[in-house]
C-alpha positions in Angstrom: -2.2 37.2 -46.1 -3.4 36.9 -42.5 -2.8 39.7 -40.0 -0.1 37.5 -38.3 1.8 37.3 -41.6 1.7 41.1 -42.0 5.1 42.8 -42.0 6.0 46.5 -42.3 8.9 48.8 -42.1 8.9 52.6 -41.8 11.7 54.7 -43.4 12.8 58.3 -42.9 14.9 60.2 -45.3 16.1 63.7 -44.9 18.5 64.6 -47.7 20.1 67.3 -45.5 20.9 64.9 -42.7 20.9 61.3 -43.9 23.3 59.6 -46.3 20.5 57.1 -47.1 17.0 56.3 -45.8 16.9 55.1 -42.2 14.7 52.4 -40.8 12.7 54.0 -38.0 10.3 51.1 -37.2 9.7 47.5 -38.3 7.8 44.5 -37.2 5.5 41.6 -37.9 1.8 40.8 -37.0 0.2 43.3 -34.7 3.3 45.5 -34.6 3.2 45.7 -38.4 -0.5 46.6 -38.3 0.2 49.4 -35.8 3.0 50.8 -38.1 0.6 50.8 -41.0 -2.3 52.3 -39.0 -0.1 55.1 -37.7 1.2 55.9 -41.1 -2.3 56.0 -42.6 -3.6 58.2 -39.7 -0.7 60.6 -40.3 -1.1 60.7 -44.0 2.2 58.9 -44.6 2.1 56.9 -47.9 2.0 53.2 -47.5 3.7 51.3 -50.3 2.7 47.6 -50.3 5.3 45.1 -51.5 5.9 41.8 -49.7 9.4 41.3 -51.0 10.6 44.8 -50.1 8.9 44.7 -46.7 10.6 41.4 -46.0 14.1 42.9 -46.8 13.4 46.0 -44.7 12.3 44.0 -41.7 15.6 42.2 -41.6 17.4 45.6 -41.0 18.2 47.1 -37.6 15.9 50.0 -36.5 17.9 53.3 -36.5 20.3 52.1 -39.2 20.5 53.4 -42.8 19.5 51.0 -45.6 22.5 49.2 -47.2 23.7 50.3 -50.6 22.3 47.2 -52.3 18.8 48.5 -51.5 19.3 52.1 -52.8 17.9 51.4 -56.2 14.8 49.5 -54.9 14.0 52.2 -52.3 14.6 55.0 -54.8 11.9 53.4 -57.0 9.5 53.3 -54.0 10.1 57.0 -53.3 9.8 57.8 -57.0 6.4 56.0 -57.2 5.1 57.8 -54.1 6.3 61.2 -55.5 4.6 60.4 -58.8 1.3 59.7 -57.1 1.6 62.9 -55.1 2.2 64.9 -58.2 -0.9 63.4 -59.9 -3.0 64.4 -56.9 -1.7 67.9 -56.9 -2.1 68.3 -60.7 -5.6 67.1 -60.5 -6.5 69.7 -57.9 -7.4 66.9 -55.5 -6.7 67.4 -51.8 -3.1 66.1 -51.5 -3.1 66.4 -47.7 -2.5 62.7 -47.4 0.6 63.1 -49.5 2.0 66.3 -48.1 5.6 67.2 -48.8 6.2 66.8 -45.1 5.3 63.1 -45.3 7.5 62.4 -48.3 10.4 61.9 -46.0 8.9 58.7 -44.7 7.6 55.5 -46.3 6.0 52.5 -44.8 6.3 49.2 -46.7 4.0 46.6 -45.5 1.9 43.7 -46.8 
């Protein structure tokens, strides 16, 4: 996939404040690359899936994801949490997957 075809969306989810994950950024091409780069620089996990990123990029920034995406996004969060747990169990430096970062996910491809 060329850089111009890249798409990404960033999600935030705070169980104490949000009913569902909220889209905090999305874009295509160079904007998507910036979203991914910022996430990687801040240690926010990047989950790569073209179909999911396509769906998320159609949503309005600042809005919660719709109920029909709950199950898909729950699987994304579960996958990220599983990887973080493996890092911690192995004694590896899990700084890139800190609990602070688990509230956000970037989906891009």
